[in-house]
N, C-alpha and C positions, 0 to 999 in steps of 0.2 A: 684116529688121523693122527694121535701124537705118536705114535709107533713110525708111522710114514715120515712126519718131519723128521723125528730123531735119526731115522735109518739115514735119511738123506743127509743130515748134518755130519754123521761119523763117515759116509762117503765122501763129502766134500773134504773133510780134515784129513782124511786117508789119503786122497790124491795129492793134498798139498804136503804130506808128509813124504810121499813118494816121489815128488819132484824134488824134494829137498835131497833125498838120497842119490837121484840121479844126479843131482847138479854136483854133488861131493864126489861121486865116482866117475863121471864121464871125464874124459881127456886126460887121465891118469897115464903114466908107464908110455908116452907116445901115442897112445890109441887115439883114434880120430873119434871126434865127439860126435853122439847118436843124438837123434831128435826124441828121446825117450822122455825127457824133462819137459819139453815142449808139449808132447802128448798129453802127459801128466795135468799139467797147467791147464791145457784146453779142456780136458775132462773136469777139472774143477770148476771151470767157468761154464759149461755145458750143462752141470748139475745144480750149480747155484741158478742158472737160468730156468732150468725145469723146475725147481722148487718154487722159484718165484711165481711161475706160471700156474702151478698146480694151487698154490695158495691162493692166487687170485679166482681161479676158476672154483674152488672148493667154497670162498665166499660167495661167488656168483651163483652156486648150485643151491645154496643155502646149508652147504654141510657145517660150516662153521659160521660163528658169530662174534661180532666185537663185544668185549666186556665192557669197553671203557675205563676211565679212571673215577672214582667218585670224588666229588669236589665240596667242599664246605660242609662236611658232616663231623 
C-alpha cells in the first residue's frame, strides 16, 4: 500500500515538473503555444483525484486503518 501511494506522489510531482518545463519552453522563438502544459496540469489533477479516491476506497475495504494521535500519555 505504501508503494502505491509513493508511486502516485512521484507521478503527481513529475506531472507538475513537466508542466513547468512546458511553461518555460512554449511560445519561444515565435512558435505558437501548445496545450502541453495544460494537459500536464490536467494529468496532475486527475492523478491527485484518483489517489484520494483510492485512499478512501482502501479505508472502506479495510486495507488501511487510521492510527490516530496518542493524547495525554
